[in-house]
N, C-alpha and C positions, 0 to 999 in steps of 0.2 A: 459379571465383570469382564472388561476387555482383556485381550491377551496381554496388554502392556501392564495390566494390574496397577500397582502402586504409582508408576510414572503418570499414567493417565489421570488417576485420582488427584495427584499432587498438582498436575497442570490445570485440572479443572478448578481445584480450590484456588489456585493463583489467579486464574482468569476471573473468578467470581469476586474474590476478595480484593485483589490489587487492580487487575485490569478493568472490569466494569464497576467495581466497588458497589455491588448490589446492596440496596437498603432494605431494612425491615419493611415488610408488607408492599414491596415494590413488584410491579408487573415486570416480567423478564421475557424477552424473545430470543430464541437461539436459532441461527441460521446455519444449515449444514447441507452437504451434498449426499447423495446416496453413497453408502460405503462408510460414512462417518457416524453411523447410528450409536455405536458403543461410546465414543467420545461425547456425542451429544447427550447421552443418558447420564454420563459422569458429571457433565455441567449442570444438567437439570437437578441431579441429586444435591450437588454442591450449593446450588442456588436455593433449593428448599431448606437445606440445613441452615442456611444464612438467614432464612426468614422470608423468602419471596412468597407473595400471595398466589401467583400463578406463573408457570413456566410454559411458553408456547414454542414448540419446536416445529420448524418448517424445513423441508428438503427440496433441493433442486436436482433434476434428472437431466444431464447433459444429452442423453440420447433421445429424450423427448424433444429437446430443442433441435437435435439433428432432424427428426421427423418433420418438424415444422419448416425448417430451411429447405429441405428436400422437396416437400410436396405442397406447401401453402402457396396461395396466389401471391405474387411478387409484391403487389400493392398493400398487402396485410402484414409484411414482415417487420415493419417498425411499430406496429400496433401493440399497445399495452393496455389491458383492461384497466378501467379507472379505479377498481378496488385495490390494485397493487399499490397505487400512490396514496389512496385514501387510507389504507391500513398503515402505511409508514407515517403519514402525517398524524394519524390518531395515536400512534405510539409516542410521538412527540407531545401531543396534547395530554396524554396520560402520564408524561414524564417516566416513561418506561426505561429499563435497562436493556441494551442490545449486546449480545455476544455472538460473534460470527466465527465460524471455524474455516480456516483457510487451507489450501492444499490444491494441487493441480488437478484440473479436470482431465479425464481420459484424453490424451493427445489425439486419438483416432476419432473422437466423438464428431468432429467436423470435417474429417479427412475426405478428400475427393469431391467436397461440395463447391459450388460456384462462389468464389470469394466475395464477389460484389453482393450476393445474397446473404452470406454469412456475415458480412460486416454491417448489415442493417439491424440485425437482431442483437441487442445488447444484453438481454436477460441472462443471468438473474439481476444484473445491475439496473436500478431505475433512478431516475433524476431526483426523486423526493428524498432519497438517502442524503444527498448533498445539502437539501434544505435543513433537515433536522440536525445534521452535523454543523453546518455553518451557523445556525441559530442557537446551537448548544442546548438543545432540548432534551437530549438523552445522554446518560452516562453509558459509554460504549467501549468495546474493545474487539479486536480481532486476534485470535490465537491459532496456532497450528492444530490441525486435526489429523494426525498421522493414520495412514491406512497401508495395507500390504501393497496395493497397486501403486501408491506413491512411492513406497520404499523400493520396489522393483524398478521404477522409472529412474530413481536417483542412483541406485547401486545395482545395475544390471548384471554385474559380475558375481553377485551373491545369491545364494538360494533363498527362497521365501522367508523362513523364519529368521534366518540370519540378517537378511536385509531390513526386516522390520524392527529387529532388535537394534541394528545400527541406526536407523532413522530415529528411534526413540532415544538412544543414547546421545546423539548429536543435538536433537531438539531440546532434551533435558539440559544439556550443556549451555546452549545459547539462551535458554529460558532461565538459567541460573538455578535449576532445580537441584543441582549438585553442590550448592552452597548450604551451610547449616541453616541459614535464615535467608530464603530467596528474597523476601520483602526487603530486608535490610540491605541485601546486595543490590537490588534494584534502586534503592533510595540513594546508595552511594554513587552508583553510575549515573542516576538522574541528576544528582548535584554537579557532577563533572560536566555533563551536557548543558545544564542550565547555565553554568559559568561560561562555557563557550558561546552559547546563545547571547548572553549578556555582552561579551566582548564584541561579538559580530555587530550587535546593535550599536555599541558605543563607537565603533569604527566608522559608522555613517557612510558606508560604501555606496557608490553610484552603480557599480556593476561588478560581476565576477567574470574573470577570464579563465576558461579550461583550456589547457594545452597538453596534448599527448598524441599517441599514435592515431592518426586519422581524425584528430579533434583540435580544432581551433575556433572556440566558441565563446562569444561575449554575450552574457545574460544581464540586461539592464535591470535595476532595482528601483523601487519606489523610494522616495525620500523618507528617511526616518522609518522604514519598515521594520516590523518587529520580527525577531527570529524566535522560533518556538521549538519545543520538544514534544514528544508524545503525551506528556502529562498535561491535562487540562481540566477545567472546571465547567460544569453546567451552569445555566442561568440560575439555578438553585443552590449553586455552591458545592455541588458534589464533585470531589476530586476523582479522576479516573485516568487510566493509561490507554490511550486509544489503540496502539499496536503493542503487542506483547509476543516476541521481544521487539524493542526499538532501540536503535543506535544513532538516530539522526537528529540534526538540527535543520530547520526548514523555514522558508518564507514564501510568499506569493510574489513573483517577479512582475515587472512591467511588461504586459503582453505585446507591446509594440516595439520593444527594443531588445530583440534577440537576433544576433547576426552571426553567420559562420556555419562551419560544418562540425558534426559530432559523430562519433562512432560508439556504438554500444559496446561495453566491455564484458557483458554476460548475456547469455540468451534471455529472451522475454516470453514467459509463459502467460498468455492471455488468459482471463478468468474462465473462459468457456472452452479451453483446451488447446487451441493452436499455439505452436511454439515458433517464435520469430527469432531467426538466428542471423548473425552477420548484418544487423540493423545499422543503417547510417542515414542521417538526415542533413539537409541543408536549409538554413533559415535566411530569409530576407525580410526586413522590417517586422520582424516578430513572428512571421508565418513560416511554417515548414512547407517550402515550395518543391522540396525533392525528398521522397522517402523510398529507400531501396533496402533490400535485405536478400541474403542468400536463400532463405526460407521464410514464408509467411508474410511477405511484403504486401501482398495484394489485400489481405485482411486488414492490416494495419492502416493501409492507405484509405480503405473504406471507412474505418473508424474515425480517421482524421477528417473525413468529408462529412460527418454527421450534422455539423452546424458550423457557424462562423468561428467559434472559439475552439473547435476540436483540433485545429492545426496550430494553435498557439499554447504558450506555456502557462500553467496555472501554479506550478510549484518548482522550486530548486531547493534541493536538500544536500547537505554536506555530511559525510561519514568518515571518521578517522580510522586508522589501522588498528586501533584498540578494540574495534568491533569484534565480538566473539564469532560472529558469522563470517566476517571476512577472514579472520585468522584461521577458520577451519579449512577454508578453500573449497568447501563443497558448493556446488550449484544445486540448489534445492528445487529449481523450476516452479517456485511459488513466490509471487512478488512480495508478499509480506516478509519473507526471510531474505530474499536476494536484494531487495531494495536497501536493506539494512546491512548489507555487506560493504557497500561502496556508495560513493555519492551518486545522485540520480536527479533527473528532471521529469516533469510529468506534463503531458499534453492534456488540455482540457481545463476543467473547473479550478478555480483558485479560491482562497479564503479571504473575503473582505476584511475580517476582524484583524488581519495582520498589518494592515496599512492605516495610515491616518484617514480621518473621516472623510476629508475632501478628496481623497484618492479612491475611495471604495467603489465609486461608480465605474472606475477604470479597470478594476480587477477582472481578470478573464472569466467569462461565463460559458458553461457548455454542459451538455447532457452527459458528458463522459470525463473520466480522469484516468490517464494510463501512465504509470511510472515506468521508466526504463533507466537501466544502470549505464552510467558513463564515466565513473571513477575508478581509481585504483592507485597503486603505489607509483605507477609511471604517468599519472596524469597530475600535472600541477594545477593548483587553483590560486589565483592571484586576485586580490581586491583592487578595484580602481576607484579612487576617491573622486569627489566633485572637481577637484583641481587638476586632475589627471595623474596624481601620484599612484604608484603601485605598491601594493602592500601584500607580502606573502601570506597566504592563508593555510594552504596545505602543500607540503613538500614530502614526498616519499610516503604519503599517507598520514604524516604527523602534523599536528596543529602548530602554527608559527606565530599566531597572535600573542 
């Protein structure tokens, strides 16, 4: 049993039952990083108790990636063996369930490396993940996988055991494990967010205008685009919750119509370890033409140059101040959690299913998808209609629709 004991078991049960909604006799894959073994075992046990036929656990080693970036030939750094993608596509063909454990990679894993070289290797992310997600082939979820190293990163003022206890306490709270019935609690929050998504769709907005310190950004939207929450259905009708926890409503914007400047309101921890602080971007005709940061900007600029869509937006998401994550005030240095604290946008791949069929070919395509936080109580969000009228959407972090 992990040191967290009951909280880990409860979170694993919630991930299997509500998050991925694992079905009887289904194949299940669990993705984790080294250090998350105990939580991965809890998830595997929960999946088997629910009737899974087989659970396959895979681990990513950030320091093995460091060795590649440091020593491999430059022309090989963006190479990914075909069996990585074939395995993911086979999971889709087999209609498997996917459960991924989130948490920051060691921030020193890529420290001191050439940022241009580091930006070319995207592993453990592979583009086929976006294929199975966008085609709704698997019931999937991402949940936190707390570790001592993560706890010490978030609460450096606490000793080891106290830091880990605090991390589990706060993750338990944002995952609603402290509710008598967490599933019912998530159903209630899901209904609130579904209502907001419906109102945003009914408003038929042409654009969103973000205004705040360092931010004056207009994000163009597709006509009659659908706003969604983390709850979704596979092509076979299996309901699942893609992110657990999730506090967002989101859509895919028009990648040609983002204009202005934006400043990130929280640090961005990239999936392979680097932390980007003080991030700012300037957009022209939909493309990020300037990316600066106090720390980590070189790596992000490398990621934004991976292909034509990597410097354009694939997602815009709104989060209100009722988010349990935002109300805590903790920066978890993990995108799953931090992006659900405040509103955010994402460079890279979008979801064609969120727009009308005639617009799907225009949705942004990329091998990457990088969310970063731009919202907060001091960032106003205003909707702009097709006739130019302005409709308050978020003020002081509260819904105005």
